[in-house]
C-alpha positions in Angstrom: -9.8 -8.8 -31.4 -13.1 -9.6 -33.1 -13.0 -11.0 -36.6 -15.3 -10.6 -39.5 -15.1 -14.0 -41.3 -15.3 -12.8 -44.9 -13.5 -14.8 -47.6 -10.5 -12.5 -47.8 -10.0 -12.6 -44.0 -10.4 -16.4 -43.8 -7.8 -16.9 -46.4 -5.3 -14.5 -44.9 -5.9 -16.0 -41.5 -5.6 -19.7 -42.2 -3.7 -19.6 -45.4 -4.5 -20.8 -49.0 -5.3 -24.4 -49.5 -2.4 -24.9 -51.9 1.0 -23.4 -52.1 0.6 -22.4 -55.8 -2.2 -19.9 -54.7 -0.4 -18.6 -51.7 1.4 -15.2 -51.6 5.0 -16.0 -51.4 5.7 -13.5 -48.5 2.8 -15.0 -46.5 4.1 -18.6 -47.2 7.5 -17.7 -45.9 6.0 -16.0 -42.9 4.0 -19.0 -41.6 6.0 -21.9 -43.1 6.7 -24.7 -40.5 9.8 -26.8 -40.9 8.9 -30.3 -39.5 12.3 -31.7 -40.5 11.7 -32.7 -44.1 12.7 -29.2 -45.2 16.3 -29.8 -43.9 16.4 -33.1 -45.7 15.3 -31.4 -49.0 18.0 -28.8 -48.7 20.8 -31.2 -48.0 23.6 -30.6 -50.4 22.8 -33.7 -52.4 22.1 -34.1 -56.2 18.8 -35.7 -56.0 15.9 -35.3 -53.5 12.4 -36.8 -54.0 9.6 -35.8 -51.8 6.7 -38.4 -51.6 3.4 -38.0 -49.8 -0.4 -38.0 -50.3 -2.2 -35.0 -51.7 -2.5 -32.3 -49.1 0.5 -33.1 -47.0 2.5 -30.0 -48.3 4.8 -31.3 -51.0 4.3 -28.2 -53.2 4.7 -25.9 -50.2 8.0 -27.6 -49.3 9.4 -27.2 -52.8 8.1 -23.6 -53.1 9.7 -22.6 -49.8 13.0 -24.2 -50.8 12.8 -22.3 -54.2 12.2 -19.0 -52.5 15.0 -19.8 -50.1 17.3 -20.4 -53.1 16.3 -17.0 -54.6 17.1 -15.3 -51.2 20.5 -16.9 -51.2 21.4 -16.0 -54.8 21.3 -19.7 -55.9 20.2 -20.2 -59.5 17.0 -22.2 -59.4 14.2 -23.0 -61.9 10.8 -24.6 -61.6 9.4 -27.2 -64.0 5.6 -27.6 -64.3 3.5 -30.2 -66.1 3.0 -28.0 -69.2 6.8 -27.7 -69.6 7.2 -31.5 -70.1 3.9 -32.3 -71.8 5.5 -33.3 -75.1 8.0 -35.6 -73.2 5.1 -37.3 -71.5 3.5 -38.2 -74.9 5.8 -41.1 -75.8 5.0 -43.8 -78.3 3.5 -47.0 -76.8 6.2 -49.2 -78.3 9.2 -46.9 -77.5 12.0 -48.9 -75.9 12.6 -48.0 -72.2 16.2 -47.0 -72.8 15.3 -44.8 -75.6 12.7 -43.2 -73.5 15.2 -42.4 -70.8 17.5 -40.8 -73.4 14.7 -38.7 -74.7 13.8 -37.5 -71.2 17.5 -36.6 -70.5 17.8 -34.5 -73.7 14.5 -32.8 -73.0 15.1 -32.0 -69.4 18.5 -30.6 -70.2 16.9 -28.3 -72.9 14.1 -27.2 -70.6 16.5 -26.5 -67.7 18.9 -24.5 -69.8 16.2 -22.5 -71.4 14.5 -21.6 -68.2 17.7 -20.7 -66.5 18.6 -18.3 -69.3 15.1 -16.9 -69.4 15.1 -16.3 -65.6 18.1 -14.0 -66.1 17.1 -12.0 -69.1 14.4 -12.4 -71.7 15.0 -12.5 -75.5 18.8 -12.2 -75.4 19.5 -15.6 -77.0 19.2 -15.9 -80.7 17.7 -18.9 -82.6 21.1 -20.3 -83.5 22.3 -20.4 -79.9 18.9 -21.8 -78.8 19.5 -24.8 -81.1 22.3 -25.7 -78.9 19.8 -26.6 -76.2 19.1 -29.7 -78.3 22.7 -30.9 -77.9 22.3 -34.1 -75.9 26.0 -34.5 -75.3 26.5 -31.3 -73.4 26.0 -30.8 -69.7 23.2 -28.4 -68.8 25.5 -26.5 -66.4 28.1 -26.1 -69.1 25.7 -24.6 -71.5 24.2 -22.3 -68.9 27.7 -21.2 -67.9 28.5 -20.2 -71.4 25.0 -18.6 -71.9 25.4 -16.5 -68.7 28.9 -15.3 -69.7 27.4 -14.0 -73.0 24.3 -12.3 -71.5 25.9 -11.1 -68.3 26.7 -7.6 -69.6 23.0 -7.2 -70.3 21.6 -8.3 -66.9 20.4 -5.1 -65.4 18.5 -6.5 -62.4 20.8 -6.6 -59.3 19.2 -9.7 -57.9 19.7 -11.6 -61.2 23.3 -10.3 -61.4 24.0 -11.7 -58.0 22.5 -15.1 -58.9 24.7 -15.1 -62.2 27.8 -14.4 -60.2 26.9 -17.1 -57.7 26.5 -19.6 -60.5 29.6 -18.7 -62.2 31.4 -19.1 -58.9 29.8 -22.4 -57.7 28.4 -23.9 -60.8 25.2 -25.0 -59.0 21.6 -25.0 -60.3 18.6 -26.3 -58.5 15.8 -27.7 -60.5 12.3 -28.1 -58.9 9.8 -30.5 -60.6 6.4 -30.5 -59.2 2.9 -31.8 -60.0 4.2 -34.1 -62.8 1.6 -36.7 -61.7 -1.2 -34.4 -63.0 -3.4 -36.4 -65.2 -1.9 -39.7 -63.8 -4.0 -42.7 -64.8 -2.0 -45.5 -63.2 -1.6 -47.2 -66.7 1.5 -49.1 -67.7 2.4 -46.1 -70.0 2.2 -43.7 -67.1 4.2 -45.8 -64.8 6.9 -46.3 -67.5 7.0 -42.6 -68.2 7.5 -41.6 -64.6 10.1 -44.4 -64.1 12.0 -43.1 -67.2 11.9 -39.6 -65.8 13.3 -40.7 -62.5 16.0 -42.7 -64.3 16.8 -39.8 -66.5 17.1 -37.3 -63.6 19.4 -39.7 -61.7 21.7 -40.1 -64.8 21.8 -36.3 -65.3 22.7 -35.6 -61.7 25.4 -38.2 -61.7 27.0 -36.9 -64.8 26.6 -33.2 -64.0 27.8 -32.5 -60.5 26.4 -28.9 -60.5 22.8 -30.1 -61.3 20.7 -30.6 -58.2 17.1 -31.8 -58.7 14.2 -31.8 -56.3 11.0 -33.7 -57.3 7.6 -34.1 -55.6 5.6 -37.3 -56.2 2.3 -38.7 -54.8 2.8 -41.7 -52.5 0.6 -43.9 -54.7 2.5 -42.8 -57.9 5.9 -43.6 -56.3 4.6 -46.9 -54.8 3.5 -48.2 -58.3 6.7 -47.1 -59.9 8.8 -48.5 -57.2 7.1 -51.9 -57.2 7.2 -52.1 -61.1 10.8 -51.0 -61.8 13.7 -52.8 -60.1 16.1 -50.0 -61.0 14.3 -47.6 -58.7 16.1 -49.2 -55.7 19.0 -46.9 -56.7 17.0 -43.9 -55.7 15.6 -45.2 -52.4 18.3 -43.3 -50.6 17.0 -40.1 -52.1 13.4 -40.4 -50.9 12.0 -38.0 -48.3 8.6 -39.3 -47.0 6.7 -36.2 -46.0 4.7 -37.1 -42.9 3.0 -35.1 -40.1 2.0 -35.8 -36.6 -1.2 -34.3 -35.2 0.8 -32.2 -33.0 2.8 -30.7 -35.8 -0.4 -30.0 -37.8 -1.9 -28.2 -34.8 1.2 -26.1 -34.4 1.2 -25.4 -38.2 -2.2 -23.8 -38.0 -1.3 -22.1 -34.8 1.7 -20.3 -36.5 -0.7 -19.1 -39.1 -3.0 -17.5 -36.5 0.0 -16.1 -34.6 1.5 -14.4 -37.6 -1.9 -13.0 -38.8 -2.3 -11.3 -35.3 1.4 -10.6 -34.8 1.3 -12.5 -31.5 4.3 -13.1 -29.4 7.6 -14.6 -30.4 7.2 -17.8 -32.5 9.9 -19.4 -30.5 7.5 -19.6 -27.5 5.4 -22.1 -29.5 7.9 -24.9 -28.9 7.3 -24.7 -25.2 3.6 -24.6 -25.2 1.4 -27.7 -24.7 -1.6 -28.4 -26.9 -3.9 -27.3 -24.1 -2.2 -23.9 -23.7 -2.1 -23.5 -27.5 -5.9 -24.0 -27.6 -6.6 -21.7 -24.6 -4.1 -18.9 -25.2 -3.8 -18.7 -29.0 -6.4 -20.6 -31.0 -9.1 -19.3 -28.6 -8.8 -15.9 -30.5 -10.5 -17.6 -33.5 -12.3 -20.7 -32.3 -13.9 -22.1 -29.1 -11.2 -23.9 -27.2 -13.7 -26.5 -25.9 -16.0 -28.4 -28.3 -19.5 -28.8 -26.8 -20.4 -32.1 -28.4 -21.9 -35.3 -27.0 -20.7 -38.8 -26.5 -16.9 -39.1 -26.6 -16.7 -35.6 -27.8 -18.5 -34.0 -24.9 -16.6 -30.9 -23.7 -13.3 -32.1 -25.2 -10.5 -29.8 -26.3 -11.4 -28.5 -29.9 -8.2 -30.1 -31.1 -9.9 -33.6 -30.7 -12.4 -33.2 -33.5 -10.0 -31.2 -35.6 -7.3 -33.8 -35.5 -9.7 -36.8 -35.7 -11.0 -35.5 -39.0 -7.7 -34.7 -40.5 -6.0 -37.5 -42.5 -2.5 -36.5 -41.3 -2.7 -33.8 -44.0 -2.3 -30.2 -43.2 -4.5 -29.1 -46.1 -7.4 -31.1 -44.5 -7.3 -28.8 -41.4 -7.1 -25.7 -43.6 -10.2 -26.8 -45.5 -12.1 -27.8 -42.4 -11.3 -24.4 -40.7 -12.2 -22.5 -44.0 -15.6 -24.1 -44.0 -16.3 -23.6 -40.2 -15.1 -20.0 -40.5 -17.5 -19.3 -43.4 -20.3 -20.8 -41.2 -19.3 -18.4 -38.4 -19.3 -15.5 -40.9 -22.9 -16.3 -41.9 -23.9 -16.4 -38.3 -22.1 -13.1 -37.5 -20.0 -14.9 -34.9 -16.8 -13.2 -33.8 -15.1 -16.6 -33.3 -15.8 -20.1 -34.7 -18.4 -21.7 -32.3 -18.8 -25.4 -31.8 -22.0 -25.3 -33.9 -20.1 -23.7 -36.8 -17.6 -26.5 -36.7 -20.3 -29.2 -36.5 -22.1 -27.7 -39.5 -19.1 -28.2 -41.6 -18.7 -31.9 -40.9 -21.0 -33.3 -43.6 -19.8 -31.1 -46.5 -16.2 -31.7 -45.4 -16.8 -35.5 -45.4 -18.4 -35.3 -48.9 -15.5 -33.3 -50.2 -12.8 -35.7 -48.8 -14.6 -38.7 -50.4 -14.8 -36.8 -53.7 -11.1 -36.2 -53.3 -10.4 -39.9 -53.3 -12.8 -40.5 -56.2 -11.0 -37.8 -58.3 -7.5 -38.9 -57.3 -7.9 -42.6 -57.8 -10.7 -43.3 -60.3 -8.0 -43.5 -62.9 -6.6 -46.5 -61.0 -9.9 -48.1 -60.1 -12.7 -46.8 -62.3 -15.5 -47.9 -60.1 -14.0 -46.5 -56.9 -17.0 -44.2 -56.0 -19.4 -47.2 -56.0 -17.1 -49.3 -54.1 -16.6 -46.7 -51.3 -20.3 -45.9 -51.1 -21.1 -49.7 -50.6 -19.4 -49.4 -47.2 -22.5 -47.6 -45.9 -23.7 -49.4 -42.8 -26.9 -51.3 -43.1 -30.0 -50.4 -41.0 -29.0 -53.2 -38.6 -25.5 -51.9 -38.2 -26.3 -48.2 -38.2 -26.2 -47.6 -34.4 -23.5 -50.1 -33.6 -20.0 -48.8 -32.7 -18.5 -51.7 -34.8 -20.0 -50.6 -38.1 -16.8 -48.9 -39.3 -14.3 -51.3 -37.7 -13.4 -54.7 -39.0 -11.1 -57.6 -38.4 -9.3 -58.7 -41.6 -11.8 -61.5 -42.1 -14.8 -59.2 -41.6 -13.3 -56.7 -44.1 -12.6 -59.5 -46.6 -16.2 -60.6 -46.4 -17.4 -57.0 -46.8 -15.3 -56.6 -49.9 -16.5 -60.0 -51.2 -20.1 -58.8 -50.9 -19.3 -55.5 -52.6 -17.6 -57.5 -55.5 -20.9 -59.3 -56.1 -22.5 -55.9 -56.7 -19.8 -53.9 -58.4 -17.4 -54.9 -61.3 -14.0 -53.9 -60.0 -10.7 -53.7 -62.0 -7.4 -52.0 -61.7 -6.1 -50.0 -64.8 -2.5 -51.0 -64.0 -3.4 -54.6 -64.7 -3.0 -55.7 -61.1 -5.0 -58.8 -60.5 -8.3 -58.3 -58.5 -8.9 -60.1 -55.3 -10.3 -59.2 -51.9 -6.8 -58.8 -50.6 -5.7 -56.5 -53.5 -8.7 -54.4 -52.9 -8.1 -54.2 -49.2 -4.5 -53.1 -50.0 -5.8 -50.4 -52.3 -8.2 -49.1 -49.7 -5.4 -49.0 -47.2 -3.1 -47.3 -49.7 -5.6 -44.4 -50.3 -6.3 -44.0 -46.6 -9.9 -44.8 -46.8 -9.2 -47.5 -44.2 -6.5 -47.2 -41.6 -4.8 -49.9 -39.5 -5.9 -50.1 -35.9 -4.2 -51.7 -32.9 -4.6 -51.5 -29.1 -2.1 -51.3 -26.4 -2.9 -50.9 -22.7 -6.5 -50.2 -23.6 -5.6 -47.4 -25.9 -6.2 -47.4 -29.7 -3.4 -46.6 -32.1 -3.9 -45.8 -35.8 -1.4 -46.5 -38.5 -1.5 -45.0 -42.0 -0.1 -46.4 -45.3 2.7 -43.9 -45.3 3.9 -45.1 -42.0 3.8 -48.9 -42.7 3.2 -49.8 -46.3 3.0 -53.6 -46.0 0.4 -54.0 -43.3 -2.2 -54.9 -45.9 0.2 -57.4 -47.6 -1.6 -60.1 -49.6 0.4 -62.9 -48.1 0.7 -61.9 -44.4 -1.8 -61.0 -41.7 -0.1 -58.8 -39.2 -3.1 -59.0 -36.8 -4.2 -55.4 -37.2 -7.9 -54.4 -37.3 -9.2 -52.0 -39.9 -11.2 -48.8 -39.5 -12.9 -46.5 -42.0 -11.4 -43.1 -41.4 -13.8 -40.7 -39.7 -13.3 -38.1 -42.5 -15.5 -40.3 -44.9 -18.2 -41.5 -42.5 -20.7 -38.7 -43.0 -20.3 -39.1 -46.7 -21.3 -42.8 -46.6 -23.9 -42.3 -43.8 -25.5 -38.9 -44.6 -28.3 -39.2 -42.1 -27.4 -37.8 -38.7 -24.2 -36.0 -37.6 -24.5 -37.4 -34.0 -25.0 -41.0 -35.3 -21.4 -40.8 -36.8 -19.9 -39.3 -33.6 -21.7 -42.0 -31.5 -20.0 -44.6 -33.7 -16.7 -43.7 -32.1 -15.5 -46.2 -29.4 -12.3 -44.3 -28.8 -11.0 -40.8 -29.4 -9.4 -41.2 -32.8 -6.7 -39.2 -34.5 
């Protein structure tokens, strides 16, 4: 079962890095339901999926959309380009007026897309003007439009969807990637808040309209803490989170489906050790031949330690390691192939943070790089671990060298910067129980870095970024571990 690790094979084997680029049939084949999928598909009018980039929000929405198509449910997807004009609001526009503008715009877009998905070009200009009617429910217009165009629907699948809608009066709307271009400005916060209020109003007034939205955690957090009305949608939030075990099984399913290996139901009964030995060993050495704490450990240890609880991280890491294996003509990914990927992987993850959050903190790159250990600290195991007081002092020193501000207008203090670093997962909270370390991420407990309360946790720079801020020696970073992290 030898593999040639060319780019085409690597992508088919481990999957694309994003759901938008994935072949729909392949996505359906390897999709892993970790519980959030059932919550998303609950028969409720509004569902909002939140999570950091790379946790699979788009994959979740895409799979649900494909599922609707398979079940003859009328569904439409709204992308950023569809709502670009709605995003461009006047700075002095009253918030209530902004909500009404969003409601009118969303209804028009939904109706147009629903009709276009059935048949193209069958609605004349006069009829299309009715899309602008702010007083009419979207489902009512769609019903009338489908009744008009139904005799001209030739595609059997679309005919079944039309019949289903006329019977059940349900349309699902998927809104993804709306935080593209997000700058964390007051205008952006107000826009997203107005959109959420508009969607909630539309769903409440139109019982056949069901909306599913994906938002980055940091975007939702800023909106949630700046708009008191968002407490009304708290019941609709689905926090997409993954355990390391689920991420490992996610990639295992991709390998199994690629090789058509055994029944997928068998996976639920297999331990991680057996997964590595019996399945993943077809593509990667099951034992990592490192040194220090990573000496002869299961390969899942370095893989899970480097992932930030995000499935995309593991896909990216395996892509890079597989390409290294291909260059060395290896038939499976060797330990040295994986090791060779660490530095570039770390650089890219740090760049991810810079790209994602420099709109919120313009000097973020300089701030993160200032966490590089000094020569004195370089070989100490504590150089990436801090008590709250130590981290506050570190930030205070950085502030003397870098001018830091938040675009949202949030006041700048050592504590607010600590909270920001925790929110973006550059640092993670650490506690110990019975001699074993436990790591907590922002998505798990948002208020551990609260300005007013010290919960007694320590802080640790995530391993994924350490090679980027200490690009000297791969083993030095591994030696900095004082516990097997994950």
